Every structure is written in structure tokens, then in C-alpha cells.
N, C-alpha and C positions, 0 to 999 in steps of 0.2 A: 423418646426424645428425637426430634427431627434431625436429619442429616444437615450439616452446615450449609451445603450448596442449596438445599431446599429452603432453608431459612433465608439465605441471601436472596433467592428468587422471590420468596414471599414478601420480604421487606421492600425489594425493588418494585414489585407490583403495587404495594401499598403507597409507596412514595409517588409512583406514576399516577395513581388514582388521586392523590392529594393535590397534584399539580395539574390535573386535567381540567379543561375549561368547563365541562359539563357537570362537574361535581358540586353538590350543594355544600354550604358551610358546615352542616352537620356531618356530611360524608368526609369532608376534608379533615375535620377535627378527629373523627373516629379512626380514619386511616393513619393519621400521624400518631395518634395515641397507641394504636396497635403496633406500628412500626417501631416506635421508641421502646415499647415494652419488649419486643423481640430482640432488638439490638442490645438492650441492657441484660436480658436473660442469657443471651449467647455471647456477650462481650464483643460485639461487633463495632467497628469504627465506621464513620460516615464515608471515609475514602474507600474502604473495602466494599461497601454497598454500591457506591458509584462505579467502581471498577468492574463489578460483577455484570453490569449492563453491556459490557463490551465483548464482542465475539472475536476470535482470532483464527487465522489460517496461515500455515507455514508452507513455504516452497523452497527446495534446495537450489543452490547456485551452481552445483556440480564442481565446486572447487574447495580445497582445503586451505587456500590462502585467502586473506581478507579480500572481499569483492572489489574489483576495479571500479573506478568512477562511473563508467558507462552503465554498469549493473545497478548501481545506486540510483542513477538517473532513470533507468527503466522502471525500477521499483517505485520511485517517486511519481512517475507519470501514471502508473497503474493505480496508485493510491489516490491521486487527484481525480482520476476518471470515476471512481466509485466512492468518493467522500470518505476516504480512509486515511490512516496514518500507517507508517511502517517502521521497522527497525531491523537491523542485521545482528545476527548472533551466531555463535559457533556451537554446532551440535557434534559431540564426539563420534557419533555413528554416521551422520549425513554430511559432515563438514559444515561450511558456512551456509546459512539459510536466511531468508527474509520472512518476517512475520508481519502480516497485514492485520490491522486493528480497525474495527468499525462496528456498525449496527447490522443485525440480521444477517442476510446472505452477502452483504457487500464485501467482506473480506475474502470470501470464497471466490467471488467474481473477479476481484483484483488479482488474486493468486492465479486464477485460470487465465486471465488476460496476460499476466506476466509470462507464464509458460509459453503461451501461443506467440507472443511478440518476440520473446527470446529466441525461439526456434527460427522464426522468420528472419530476424536480424542477423543471427549467426550464419545462416545460409546465404543471405545477400552479401554479407561482408566477405565470406569465403570466396565467392565468385569475383568480387571486386579485387581482392588481394591477388587472386590468380591472374588477373589481367595486368598486374603491374610488372612490366618487363625491364630488364637492364637496370636493376637497382638492388641494393643490399637488403638482406633480410630485415635489418633494423629499420630501413626506410619503408619496407612493405608493412611491417607491424605498425609503424607510426601512421601510415596512410589508412590502414585498417581501422585504427582507433578514430581517426578523423571522419572516416566514412560512417562509423557507428554514431559519432556525435551529430553529424548532419542528419542522419536517419531519425535519431531520437528527437532532434529539434523540430523536425517536420511533424512527427507524431504528437509531440507536446503541444504544438500550436493547434492541432485538431482537438485535443482534449480540452483546452481552454474555451473552446466554442460551446461546450455543453456541460462541463463540470459544474455542479451546483455549489460545491464548497461545503465544508463540514459545518453544520449548524452549531451554535454556541453550546448547547447542552451536550451534544455528542463530543465536542472538543474538550469540554470540562471532564467528561467521563473517561475519555482516552487519556487525558493528563493524569487522572486519578489512577487509572490502570498502570500507567508507566511508573508513577510514584510508588505504587503498592508492590508491583511485580519486578520492576527494573529501576530501583532507586539510584543505581550507580551508572545509569545510561549516559553515554557521551555523544555529543552531536558532531557530525562530520561535515566538512566543507568540501564541495567538489569544485576543483579548479578546471576551467576549460583548457584544452590542449592548443598550443600555438600552431598556426598554419602559415607557412610561407611558400612563395613560389608555386611550383607545380603541385605541392601538397594540397593547395586550396581546391584543386579539382576533385580530390577525394571527398572533401567536406561537401562540395556542391553535389557530387554524385549521390552521396548519402541522403542529402536533403530531397533530391528529386525522387529517389526510390521510396523514401519514407512517406512521401505524399500519397503513395498508392495504398497505404494501410488505411482501412476503414474501421473506425470504432463505433459501436452502437451500445448505448446503455440499455435501451429497450425499456418499455413501460413497466413490464413485470420483472425486469432485470434477471432474465433467465441466462444461465451460463452459455447456452448455444447462441444467444443473441449478443453476447458481450463483444465479439470481434469477428470481423470478416476481412479477408484479403481481397482488395480490389485489383482489377487488371484490365 
């Protein structure tokens, strides 16, 4: 008897064959018949088969507290860049992590880009906060958050220039994955931080520095082509 994961892969391939444009009517009928037979034999649901088509890659946030809004924004940007979706979850060993969901190597590229951008943003924010003189620690932290928002806004604008968007089939398969593996998932709304007076300078400074980040999907979508830092 075949392993369940092998059966899911077999059924997924048969379904893909049945939907392929080059398949003849006889091939479509045969593929669907074999797929239905395997699903019945192994008691598989359609949603489970659809979910199997999705790959996942996780990356830690280095915090045991729920991720702040700017971390969610960064994860969203990386998801958009590689036609993925993402979710946050708590790992007892690693703390809070982001899981990127998509086809092929896209989730791995999104996670790689997240780690690279996170390192660059934290370093740039640290320098900016250190430059804030004659103000309280609370004000420094607030300006650091605004700097991060500005930086991420600039990067997000770059992503919209080349992001292809998740195609309908992949979107349906990701939804099936979420329903199958994370049925109690909750959506979070990220509210922008208010900037007043001198604080707006931090927002603008973040925007300017964020424009130096260069993102490249690359034709082959290799990890080393995913992102480069301009200067």
C-alpha cells in the first residue's frame, strides 16, 4: 500500500494532467477516473488534494511576542514579491514565525528575501534611532517605528512594479491549504502609526533609504537573485 503523501502526489499529478490544455479527451477521462479511484481507495477529500499542491517555508521573527505590525508588513511585501501568501504562528521552540505558502521554490525565495530585508531594515533603523538627540526613549522608539514604516512603504512600491500576483488556481489551492491545515486562522489588520510634527522626518527618512533596496525576481527565481542592496 502506498504512503499517503505519495498517493496525494499521484492524485495531484493526475488532476494536473486532466486540466492540461494538451490532454486528449481520452487522457482527461482516464486521468480523472484514476484520480477518483485513488481518492476513494484512500479516503481522500478534494480539499486535501488541492492543499497538497502548496509548498511552505518558515522563518523565525526572533521574538516570543506576537509580531509587531511592521514585521507583518515586511512578510506581506515578500509574499507579494513571489506570488505567495503568508501567516504568523507560534512555535514553542523558535517563538513566533512566519510561514510562506506558494508553488515550487517561491516560498523559499520569499523567506530568503524576508530574512535579508529584515537584517537591512533593522540595521538602518538602529542608525536612525541613534541619530535622534534630546528626546525621550519613548519618542526614539516611536520615530524608529515611523522610519520602518517609511522604509517598507518604499520597498512595497518597488514590489508592485513587478509582482505578478497569485493566479486563480494557486489562490484556490492556498485557500484549500489554509482550510485544511489552519481552519481556525484569524486575519489581522495593520493600522498605520500616526506621525506629527518632527516625527514626520523619520517617516520621510525611512522612505528615502527604502528606495535604495533593489529587489529582483530573476527569470529562474534563484535565491541569490532574489534581492540586492543598491547604493
